[in-house]
C-alpha positions as CSV (number, residue, x, y, z in Angstrom):
1,M,-17.7,-13.5,-14.6
2,P,-15.6,-13.5,-11.3
3,R,-12.3,-15.2,-11.4
4,R,-11.8,-18.2,-9.2
5,D,-9.4,-17.8,-6.2
6,L,-6.8,-20.5,-6.5
7,F,-6.0,-20.3,-2.8
8,E,-9.6,-20.1,-1.5
9,Q,-9.3,-23.4,0.4
10,E,-6.3,-22.2,2.5
11,K,-7.2,-18.6,2.8
12,L,-10.8,-19.1,3.7
13,H,-12.2,-22.6,4.3
14,R,-9.3,-24.0,6.4
15,I,-9.2,-21.0,8.7
16,I,-12.7,-19.6,8.5
17,D,-13.2,-19.7,12.3
18,H,-10.3,-17.3,12.8
19,Y,-12.1,-14.5,10.9
20,G,-14.1,-12.4,13.3
21,P,-17.5,-10.8,12.5
22,T,-15.8,-7.6,11.3
23,C,-12.7,-7.6,9.0
24,V,-10.5,-5.1,7.2
25,D,-8.8,-6.4,4.0
26,V,-5.7,-4.3,3.4
27,G,-4.3,-4.4,-0.1
28,A,-7.6,-5.9,-1.3
29,G,-7.0,-5.8,-5.0
30,D,-10.4,-5.8,-6.7
31,G,-12.2,-6.9,-3.5
32,A,-12.8,-10.5,-4.5
33,F,-11.7,-11.9,-1.2
34,A,-13.9,-9.4,0.7
35,R,-16.9,-10.7,-1.3
36,L,-16.0,-14.3,-0.4
37,L,-16.0,-13.4,3.3
38,R,-19.2,-11.4,3.0
39,A,-20.9,-14.5,1.4
40,R,-20.0,-16.3,4.7
41,G,-21.5,-13.7,6.9
42,R,-18.5,-11.4,7.6
43,S,-18.7,-7.6,7.4
44,V,-15.6,-6.6,5.4
45,D,-14.1,-3.2,4.5
46,P,-11.6,-3.5,1.7
47,F,-8.7,-1.0,1.3
48,E,-6.3,-0.5,-1.6
49,V,-3.8,2.1,-2.7
50,T,-5.5,2.6,-6.1
51,R,-8.9,1.7,-7.5
52,R,-8.7,-1.1,-10.0
53,E,-11.2,-1.5,-12.9
54,G,-14.1,-3.6,-11.7
55,A,-13.2,-3.1,-8.0
56,D,-15.7,-3.7,-5.2
57,A,-18.0,-0.7,-4.9
58,T,-17.1,-0.4,-1.2
59,M,-13.3,-0.2,-1.8
60,R,-11.7,2.6,0.2
61,L,-8.4,4.1,-0.8
62,F,-5.5,4.6,1.6
63,D,-1.8,5.7,1.3
64,G,-0.4,2.2,1.7
65,K,0.9,3.1,5.2
66,T,-1.9,4.1,7.5
67,V,-5.4,2.6,7.5
68,P,-7.7,5.6,8.2
69,V,-9.6,4.0,11.1
70,A,-9.5,4.1,14.9
71,D,-7.4,1.6,16.9
72,K,-9.0,-1.8,17.3
73,S,-11.8,-1.1,14.8
74,Y,-12.0,-4.6,13.4
75,D,-12.0,-8.1,14.8
76,T,-9.6,-9.3,12.1
77,S,-7.1,-7.5,9.8
78,I,-6.3,-9.3,6.5
79,C,-3.3,-8.8,4.2
80,M,-3.1,-11.4,1.4
81,F,0.1,-11.5,-0.7
82,V,0.8,-7.8,-0.4
83,L,3.6,-7.3,2.2
84,H,6.3,-8.0,-0.4
85,H,5.1,-4.8,-2.2
86,A,4.9,-2.6,1.0
87,E,7.4,0.2,1.4
88,S,8.0,-1.0,5.0
89,Q,6.7,-4.5,5.9
90,V,7.2,-3.9,9.6
91,A,5.3,-0.6,9.6
92,L,2.4,-2.2,7.7
93,L,2.4,-5.2,10.0
94,R,2.2,-2.8,13.0
95,E,-0.7,-1.0,11.3
96,L,-2.5,-4.3,10.8
97,G,-2.0,-5.0,14.5
98,R,-3.2,-1.6,15.5
99,V,-6.6,-1.9,13.8
100,A,-7.2,-5.6,14.9
101,R,-9.0,-6.5,18.1
102,R,-8.5,-10.3,17.7
103,T,-6.5,-11.7,14.8
104,V,-4.3,-10.7,11.9
105,V,-4.3,-13.0,8.9
106,I,-1.3,-12.7,6.5
107,G,-0.8,-14.5,3.2
108,E,2.7,-14.3,1.8
109,D,5.1,-16.0,-0.7
110,V,7.9,-17.7,1.1
111,M,11.4,-18.4,-0.1
112,E,12.3,-22.1,0.4
113,T,14.5,-22.8,-2.6
114,P,16.8,-20.9,-5.1
115,F,14.0,-21.4,-7.6
116,D,11.6,-19.5,-5.3
117,R,14.1,-16.6,-5.1
118,V,14.4,-16.4,-8.9
119,L,10.6,-16.4,-9.4
120,G,10.2,-13.8,-6.6
121,A,12.8,-11.5,-8.3
122,L,11.0,-11.9,-11.6
123,H,7.7,-11.1,-10.0
124,L,9.0,-8.0,-8.3
125,G,10.9,-6.9,-11.5
126,T,7.7,-7.1,-13.6
127,S,5.1,-6.0,-11.1
128,P,3.4,-2.6,-11.5
129,W,3.2,-2.4,-7.7
130,G,6.0,-1.3,-5.4
131,R,8.4,-3.6,-3.7
132,S,9.5,-3.8,-0.1
133,T,13.2,-3.4,0.7
134,D,12.7,-6.6,2.7
135,A,10.6,-8.2,-0.1
136,F,10.4,-11.9,0.4
137,R,11.3,-14.0,3.5
138,S,11.5,-17.7,4.3
139,D,8.9,-19.3,6.5
140,D,11.4,-19.0,9.4
141,G,12.0,-15.4,8.5
142,W,8.3,-14.5,8.7
143,R,8.0,-16.4,12.0
144,R,10.9,-14.5,13.4
145,Q,9.4,-11.2,12.3
146,F,6.0,-12.0,13.9
147,D,7.9,-13.0,17.1
148,E,9.8,-9.7,17.1
149,L,6.5,-7.9,17.0
150,G,5.4,-9.9,20.0
151,W,2.6,-11.6,18.1
152,K,1.5,-15.2,18.8
153,L,1.3,-17.5,15.8
154,I,-2.0,-19.4,16.1
155,E,-1.8,-21.3,12.8
156,A,0.2,-21.5,9.6
157,V,-1.3,-23.1,6.5
158,A,0.9,-24.1,3.6
159,I,-0.5,-23.6,0.1
160,P,0.7,-26.3,-2.4
161,R,3.4,-24.9,-4.6
162,Y,1.9,-26.0,-7.9
163,R,-1.6,-24.6,-7.2
164,S,-0.5,-21.8,-9.6
165,L,1.4,-23.2,-12.5
166,A,2.2,-19.7,-13.8
167,Y,4.0,-18.9,-10.5
168,P,4.8,-22.1,-8.7
169,I,6.3,-20.7,-5.5
170,A,5.9,-21.7,-1.8
171,R,3.2,-19.7,0.1
172,R,1.8,-19.6,3.6
173,V,-1.2,-18.1,5.3
174,Y,-0.4,-17.1,8.9
175,V,-3.1,-16.5,11.6
176,L,-1.7,-14.3,14.3
177,Q,-2.8,-12.8,17.6
178,P,-1.2,-9.3,17.8
179,D,0.2,-7.9,21.1
């Protein structure tokens, strides 16, 4: 039985119109979000650094740095709660912008309180995935980073902190227009 996405409302329903007909989901996990988008008529190619048990059959592997597709191959690039694991957040953001024709949708944990920073450190310390040297940022920090890339922020959606009682941290979903 598929697990329920706790953030589906913010990641999907509130911003559904920002997802173009073709999407790439980078750091797609088992492909669950790709399946949600496909059920709403989108064509989605999921990419991940390793194949997880039960992963979507269409999952494509990549090196975590370069998505092996041509420039502007998709209407929308998606990266949900992955950047804090990237070796270089800026390089991966640029890559997401390279393959997107229209929008980039980023979901990330944001550091708003000392409690968030403690939970973020625990998460990175116990995660089997890598961690970025930049790791987590505040909402202002993410907005500055997007601005430095020359990207236009179209919409930012806050996810309620206590949606996940196991990891009650602040989160945002950002809809961006790359340069």
